C-alpha positions in Angstrom: -9.2 -22.4 -17.6 -6.4 -24.9 -17.1 -4.5 -23.6 -20.1 -4.7 -20.0 -18.7 -3.4 -21.3 -15.4 -0.5 -23.1 -17.0 0.4 -20.1 -19.2 0.4 -17.9 -16.1 2.7 -20.4 -14.3 5.1 -20.5 -17.3 5.3 -16.7 -17.3 5.7 -16.5 -13.6 8.5 -19.0 -13.6 10.2 -17.4 -16.6 9.6 -20.4 -18.9 7.4 -18.6 -21.5 8.7 -18.1 -25.0 8.2 -14.4 -24.9 9.6 -12.2 -22.1 7.1 -10.6 -19.7 6.6 -6.9 -20.2 5.5 -5.1 -17.0 3.3 -2.0 -17.2 3.7 -0.4 -13.8 4.6 3.1 -12.4 8.1 3.4 -13.9 7.1 6.6 -15.7 6.5 8.2 -12.3 9.9 7.3 -10.8 12.0 10.4 -10.3 9.2 12.8 -11.3 8.5 14.1 -7.8 8.3 17.9 -7.5 8.6 19.6 -4.1 5.4 21.4 -3.2 5.3 23.3 0.1 1.5 23.3 0.2 1.4 19.5 -0.2 4.0 19.1 2.6 1.8 21.3 4.8 -1.3 19.2 4.2 0.7 15.9 4.8 2.2 17.3 8.0 -1.3 18.0 9.3 -2.3 14.4 8.6 0.7 13.3 10.7 -0.6 15.2 13.7 -1.8 12.9 16.5 -4.8 13.9 18.5 -4.2 12.6 22.1 -7.9 12.8 22.9 -8.6 10.2 20.2 -6.0 7.8 21.7 -7.6 8.2 25.2 -11.0 7.4 23.7 -9.7 4.4 21.8 -7.9 3.1 24.9 -11.0 3.3 27.1 -13.1 1.5 24.4 -10.4 -1.2 24.1 -10.4 -1.7 27.9 -14.1 -2.6 27.6 -14.0 -4.8 24.5 -10.4 -6.0 23.9 -9.9 -8.1 27.0 -7.6 -11.1 26.5 -9.4 -14.5 26.3 
């Protein structure tokens, strides 16, 4: 376990003999395609329901009082 921790520290600090190769989401960068249907669905998720805020505010008044 100690050896694994030391190797991880060496890699993290850039002291390892071999460079670190990251496998992340680089292949997806720049691949976005505009989709009007997706935009419509996302816009619906951004809609705020004022009734839910009123409900949450009244619940908070009962249970979120400062100590």
